[in-house]
N, C-alpha and C positions, 0 to 999 in steps of 0.2 A: 287625178291627184299626183303631185310630185312626191318624191321620196320623203321629204320632211313632213308633208301632210299625212302620208300613209303611216309614218311613225307616230304622229300625234293622234291619229284616228285609233290605232291599235292601243295606245296608252289610255285613250278615253274609254274604249271598251273594257279595258282592265278595271278601271274605276267603276264603270257601270255594273260589272258582273262580279265584283268582289263582295262576298258575303259580309254583311255587317255595315256596309256603306250605303247610306241613303242620300237623297238629294242634298240635304244640309251638309253632310260630311264632305261630299264630293265638291260642292261649291266652296267650302272652306279651303280645301286643298288647292283648288284652282286659283283662288284669290291669294293664298299665301305663297304659292310657288310659281304662279304665272302661267302654267300650262299643265296639261295632263302628264306629259312626258317627264317634266321636272318633278311633279308630285310623285310619280311612280319611282323615279330614281332616288328620291329623298325620303323613302318610307321610314327610315330610322329617325327622321326629324318630324314625323307626323304630330307628335305632342305639341309642337310649336303652333299647329293649326287647331289645337283643342281636341284632337283625336286621341285615342288610347293606344297603347302598345299592342293590345290584343287585336285591334283593327289592322295595324301594320303587320302583325304576324300572320294574319289571314291572307293578306296580299302576298306575302313571301312564300306561302304554300303553293301558289299557282293554281289553286282549285278553280279559279275563275276562267281558266284558259278554254275549257271545253265549250261553255256557252258563249264566251266571247268570240271564239272561232266560228260558231254557228251564225252569229249576227254578222261577222265579217263576210262570210260567204254569201249570205242573203243580200247584203248591201251591194255586192258586185252585180247582182241580177236585176236591180231596179233602176229606173231612170229617175234620178233625184240628185239634187245638190246635198252634200253632207257638210253642214255648217258647224264647225268646231268652236268651242268657247274661245279659243285663242285667235280665231279668224277675225280680222278687222270688220268684216261684214256682219258679224254677230251683233244683234241689236243691243244697244247700250241700255235701254230701259229694262231688258230682260237680264242682262249681265249683272245689274245692280241688286237683283233679288237674292235673299239669303239662301234660297233653294233653286237657283238658276239651273236649268238642264245642262248637262255636260256637252250635249250636241243636239242638233236639229236636222231632221230630214225634210227637205223642201222641194216642192214642184211649183214652178211659175216664176213670177217676177220678184227677185230678191230685193229690189229697190223699195218695195212696199214696206219692208221691215224698218225703214228709216223715214217713212212718212208719218205725219201726225195721224194717230189712229184712235178709234173709239169703239167700244164693244156694245153690241146690242144683243141681249139674251132674253130667254123666257121659256115658256112652256112648250113642250112638244105637242101637247093636245090643246093648242091655242084656239081661242074663239075667233070668229070672223072679225070682230072689232080689234082684237089683239093683233092679228096678222096685218090688218090694215094700218094700224098705228106703227108697227115695226117697219113696214114697207115705207111709210111716209118718212119716218125718222132717218132710215138708212139712205133713202133717196136724197133727202135734203143735205145731210152731212157729206155724202159722197160728192154731191154737186159742188160743194165748196172746196173739195180737194182732200177730204179726210177719208182715210181707209177705214172701212167698217169691218170689225172683227166679230166672228161668232163661231159656233161649234159644229156646223155642218149637219145638225140634226134636223128633223122635220119640225113643222110648226114655225115658231118665231125665228129660229136660226135660218131656215131655208129662205123665207121671204126677205129677210134682211140681206142675205148674200145676193139674191137675185136682183133686188132693187139697187144695191150699191154697185154691182158689176157694170151696170149700164151707164154709170156716171164716171167722172174723171178720177175720183178718189179710189174707186174699185174696192176690192174686198179681200180679207185674209181669213181662211178657214183653218181652225186648229182642231186636229183630229185626236180621237181617243183610240186610234188603231195604227197599224203600220201604214206607211205612205202608199203602199200598193193595195190597200184594202178599201173597197167602196162600201160604206155603211152609213145609212141603210141603202139597200140595193136600188130602191126607187129614186135615189138621188144621183144615179149614174150620169145623167146629162149635166147636172149641176157640177159634179166633180170634174168632168171634162172641161166645162167652161171656166171653172176656177183655176185649173192648171194652165189654161191657155191665156186667160185675161187677168187673173188675179194671182193668188198665192195660197198653196196648201202647206201646212206646217205640222210636224209631229215630233215628239221626242221618243216615240215607241219604235222598236225595231221593225224592219220589214217583215211582213207576215203576222205581226201581232194582231190578234182577233179583238172584236169589240167586247171585252170583258167588262163587267159592271164596275169594277174598281178603277178602271182606266179613266172614266169620264170625269169624276170629281178631281182626279189628279191633274188632268190636262187643263182644268179650269184656271189654275194659277198662271198658265201661259196666256190664256185669253185676257185676263185682267192685267197681267204683267206687261203685255205689249201696248196696252191702251192708256190714254190719258184719263179716261173715265169709263164707267160701266153703267149702262141703262138697262134696268130690268123692266120689261114691258108687261108681262103677265107671269105670275108665280103663285102657286098655292102655298099654304102655310108650311108645308114640308117639301120644298122644291130644291132641286140641284142648283137652280139659279141663285138661291140664297147663299149657297157655298161660294159661288163666284163673287157675289157682293161682299161677303165677309173677307175673302182673300183680297179683294180690291182695297178694302179699308186697311188691312194689314200692310199692304204695299204702298199706302199713302196715295191711292188713286181716289178720284171723285166718284161718288155713287149717286145714281139718279133712279127714280122709279116713276112709272105711270100709275097714279093712285087707283084709277078705275072706279066703277060704281060701288057704292057702299054695300056691304054684305055679299058681294059677288065672290063666290068661292075661288074663282080663277085669279082674283086680285088680292086675296088676304095677305099673301106674302109681300106684295108691293106695299100695301098699307102698313104692314109691320115695319118695313124698311123706312117708310116716311116717319113713323112714330119714333124710330131710333135715330133719326137725323138725316136720312137720305133726302136729297132735294127733289121735290115733286116736279114733274115735267109735263107740260101741256102742248109744247111746240118745239121744233128744232131750234128756234131762236133762243129758247131758254138755255139750251146747252151751249150754244155759240157765245152767248153773253157771259155765261158763268165761266167758260174756259178761255175768255178773251186774252188773258195774260199769257197763257201757254201757247195759244194759237198765233199770237202776233208775230213771232219770228218767222212763221211760215206764210205771212201775208194773208191770213184768214181771219175774217170777222163776220159778224151777223150781216154786215153790209154786202159780203160777197155771195150771199145766198141768192141765186137767180130768182127773179120775180115770179117766173112761171112755176117754180117749185113750191111756192107758198100756198098752193091750193089746199083745200080742206083735206085732212088726213084720211077721212073715211069715205068710201064709195057710196053711191046712192043706196038708200035702204032697199030698193027693189032688187038690188044685186045680191042681197044676202041669201035668199032661198037657193039660188044656184050654187053658192059656195057651200051651203049646208048639204045639198044633194051630193056634191063631190066628197064631202067629208064622210057622209054616211055610206058611200060606196065602198069604204074600207072593210065593211062587214061582209062584202061579197067575195067569195073565193076568187083568187087571181088578181084582185085589185090591190094596188100598192100606193094609193093616194093618201093613205092615213096610217099612222104607225100601229102595227099590231103589238101585242105584248111581246117583249123581247128582253135580251140580257141587260139593256141599259136602264131598265126601270124595275129593279128588284125591290122586294120589301126589305126594310132595314134588318128585320129578324133573319132573313135569308143570308145576309152578309156576315152574321155573327153567330157561329156555333156556340151553344150554351157553355161548354167546358172552357173554350178559349176566352169567352167573354168574362167569366168569373176570374180566370187566372190573370187576365190583363187588368181588370178592375182592382183585384187584390194587390197587384204590384204597385199601381198608382196610389192606392190608399196607404200602402206601407212606405213608399219612397217619396210621396208628394209629386208635384208637377215634374214631368220628365220630357226631354226631347225625344222625338220619334226614333232617331238612330240609337240612342241609349236604351230606349225601351225595347227595341228589337234585340239588342245584345242581352239584356236582362232576361228576356223571355226565350232566348235562343231560337228565334224564328226569323225568316227572311223579311226584308223590308217590304217587298210587295205584299206578302201575306199580312204583315202588320197593318199596312195601309188599308186593306180591305176591312180589317177589324175596327180600325179607328173611324173609318167613314160610317160603318154601320152603327157603332156606339154613339157617334155624334148625332146621327139622324134620330136615334132612339132617345136622345137627351140624357144619356148616362155619363158622358164626358164632355168637357169643354176644351176647345182649342184656344191656347193663349198665344200672344205674340212670340215670334221666334220658333214656331212649330212645336211648342211645348203643349202637353196635354195634362189635364187634371180630372180626377173622378168627381162627379157631382153626387150629392147626397141622394 
């Protein structure tokens, strides 16, 4: 980094670590003043960006410096590109979001951020058929020159990344951890290949652990970078449905593989189709539907190589071997299937009872509120609030509205 970039990075960290500023407030400041440095210097004018004088006063205290310095020091120790919001290489699709991240840590080929991209997401505990369909879709789309985005988890994410990396479009992995953290550990080989041939991206600081609340938050980047999102398999209460909902808010196309009727693995996808998501049965369905957006890149359904149009599912006799691999996860020392871990908590575990009632009471009294304003009203940190909001949304107690506003449900 040159001196100008270092100054902008420090200002970006000031915004990230200032208490009372969430993603929405930070993005407003960046868009109003053009850079993090300009925003910090103009804190007396923050009301012009829709912020309060209380938020500006918190910045003036300098209370953010301790944790900002910790992230600054950790950033010096990792091998990664630090992509600031003001950098011309920052992806335009992401910059347009109302809650765009103030910076990104990246490893790999940054040019992929400007390729046409499509997200493939789904269950960590995917079925054999689901993994086969995800692999087929990722392989076909990448063969046409489309970068396939997913979340580096096991199941659907993993097979989508692996299939796409081998083709021209390659793949982008969006992490819910720091750029220096490999999670799950059984994906170590895939992480290495993604850093070498594709791209890894995260907004979380180096050293950030795989906390449960990180993963729904990172989903807005998965959908934000993409032209559309395909949900391959999802149960009725799945994190993939959060990604689909965010995609709709961001004006992205949403697709779903309907799957067999009454299959518990596919109930979430069937729910999406009932709500208007486009059902998908082949890669050509996506290519035809996105034809207008793909035309500037010279991509159409006709660019799909003939050899990639083979049936999406392997021969039935191959399934027992796949099932054996999956069942091996129950054996100590095996890592081929996800064990219970921090990314799959119950919704109740995310929402302590006393915090839940306080938050719901505030929403009932004030009506729909934006996340940053809610954090100020409750006098809690934005990360802590995000955990509560995710848990309550999963429990069906609150509803997210456009513009990251939330309302209590009866």
